[in-house]
N, C-alpha and C positions, 0 to 999 in steps of 0.2 A: 418540478423538483429536481435545482441540484442537491446530488447527494455527492459527487465525484468533483477530485482537481486534480487534475497532472501540472506536470512544467518538466522543463528541460534547464534547473537551476548554472546558474553559474557554479566555480570552486570559492568565491570571494561571497554571493550570497547563500551558500552549505557553511560557512565558516559560520554569518551575522547569526543564521541559526544554531550553527555549536550539534547540526548533520552524527559531528565523529565522537563526539557525549552519547551520544544517547542507547542509552542497550541496544545489541543486532539479537536479530531473530534468524529462523533457517525453519522457512515450511517442511509441513510432511512432503513426503515427494507425491507424484505425478498417483492420483487423476485428480483430490483435491477435498476439502472437507466444505463444511457447512459453521455459518461463525455469524453471532451478534452483536450489530456494536447499540450500546448506551452512548456513547461518548465520540467527542471527535479523536481522529490519528492519522498524526502524518506522517508518514515515513519514506522514504528515499533504500529507493531498488542497489546493492550492490550484486547483486547476478539473477542469474533465471531469466522465467517468462508466466506469468499467470493472468488471468481474467476476476475481477470481478461481480455478480450477479447478483443485485438488488430488483426484485419481482422487473425484469425486464427490462433495469436499468445497468448500464453493463458498462466494465475501464478496460480498455486491458491494460500490459503493464512491461517494463522491461527495466535493464539497468542505466542508471543515468535519472533516472526518473522520479521526480519527486511529488509523490500523488497523499492528498488531503481526502480525508473519507469523514463528512458529516455525519454527528449520531443520528437522520432524518434513514439512513438505511438502514437502519435494521439489521431483520432478517435477511442473512444474500449468502452465497456459496460463494469459494473461490474454489477456480476448476487452474490450477496446478500443472502449465505444461514443463517449466523445468524448473526443477525448485529454486523459491529462490530467495536471498538470501540481504537484511535490509536490513539496518539504523528503522527502530522506532520511537515516537515520542505521542502520549497518549494526553488528552488533554484535558 
């Protein structure tokens, strides 16, 4: 089952999504935190590095990555390597 998607969007793609109008969020500092998804989140990483682990399915991301986390992810753990700053949108 796919839980995550990641891409390196162009500026044109970011504009089409309206990413710069999305709210901003900063993660707690390392080492990380537990989280549970009950909906879809799309986020664009401005700064930092992290990894999400959901029952052994993992995705790592950093600046310039557009990440989609699907509701099937459920309970997970964020490992924060460098504090994350991102634009995000829940659907």
